[in-house]
C-alpha positions, -999 to 999 in steps of 0.1 A, spaced: -183 -56 29 -162 -82 11 -126 -74 1 -106 -90 -27 -76 -81 -47 -68 -89 -83 -36 -83 -103 -35 -48 -119 -34 -49 -157 -13 -18 -166 -31 -12 -199 -66 -22 -191 -66 -5 -156 -47 27 -164 -80 46 -172 -95 33 -139 -66 44 -117 -55 75 -135 -81 97 -117 -72 80 -84 -34 87 -85 -39 123 -98 -66 133 -74 -56 161 -49 -61 137 -20 -35 114 -35 -7 141 -33 16 118 -14 14 93 -44 34 119 -63 16 115 -96 -5 147 -95 5 158 -130 7 123 -146 -9 118 -180 -27 85 -187 4 73 -206 26 81 -176 3 59 -154 5 31 -180 43 34 -182 47 34 -143 25 3 -139 41 -15 -169 75 -10 -151 60 -24 -119 46 -54 -139 80 -60 -154 98 -59 -121 100 -94 -104 102 -77 -70 71 -54 -73 34 -62 -78 3 -40 -81 -33 -50 -75 -67 -35 -78 -87 -39 -46 -123 -47 -49 -149 -40 -22 -181 -59 -29 -166 -66 -64 -163 -28 -72 -128 -13 -77 -120 8 -46 -83 8 -39 -48 2 -52 -23 -20 -35 13 -25 -42 35 -52 -27 73 -52 -30 105 -68 -18 121 -39 2 155 -56 0 153 -52 -38 130 -22 -44 123 12 -27 145 6 5 177 -8 -8 205 3 15 182 23 37 175 -3 64 186 -38 73 161 -62 57 150 -94 74 138 -126 59 100 -123 55 99 -86 50 73 -73 25 69 -37 15 34 -22 9 17 9 -6 -20 15 -7 -43 41 -21 -81 44 -16 -100 56 -46 -114 91 -42 -152 94 -36 -178 121 -32 -195 101 -5 -169 91 21 -178 63 45 -166 66 81 -140 39 88 -137 28 52 -99 36 47 -92 18 80 -111 -12 67 -91 -11 35 -57 -10 52 -68 -39 74 -78 -59 44 -45 -50 27 -25 -62 57 -46 -94 60 -39 -101 23 -2 -97 29 -1 -118 60 -23 -145 44 10 -155 28 28 -175 55 62 -163 42 53 -127 52 66 -121 87 68 -83 87 53 -55 66 75 -25 59 62 10 50 79 42 42 52 70 40 61 107 37 67 121 72 41 148 65 13 122 58 -2 123 93 -34 106 82 -16 75 70 6 74 101 -26 72 122 -40 44 100 -7 25 102 -7 27 140 -43 15 141 -32 -18 124 -1 -23 144 28 -4 127 55 9 149 77 37 135 114 31 137 130 63 123 130 88 95 149 80 63 159 101 33 147 88 0 154 106 -33 117 118 -35 109 124 2 117 122 39 100 90 49 89 74 82 102 39 82 77 17 101 73 -20 107 44 -43 116 49 -80 125 21 -105 122 18 -105 160 15 -67 161 -12 -68 134 -32 -95 152 -29 -76 185 -43 -45 168 -71 -61 148 -75 -97 157 -65 -129 138 -55 -126 102 -84 -147 89 -110 -127 108 -97 -94 92 -107 -104 57 
């Protein structure tokens, strides 16, 4: 499998990702009742934000996941933790499928992390998943994330977790090999 990301185009990609973000398995994405226009509006706001980016993840050139990268000192986590230089926030969502492949989601998060760490300026990845999202906590641990503490965000109680480049490489191997 080959993994690649491309920038998300809010208008052109909204129809693609709408069923992803509203799928029952995407409950923690908090867009269950979103209409197509809501998805367009959300991703247009991300595109307009200089501290937040969204990408479509391609697996063997087929759209398969959504990835967001953000500056946690400016978006999502302002005032909720002490940011460090080189911190990058991340969200990811795997497209729903009727034919799940064992280990696929772990491959996706590994590719997402490798993409983030491919930038030498990224020293640590920060995530804040819902404390109830046990599946993503296990995936995060598999790629080197270490939980720090629970934090209260307006929309959820989140598990603030961090992963340095060294922790990621200890978990999965060198960054270049993970792509």
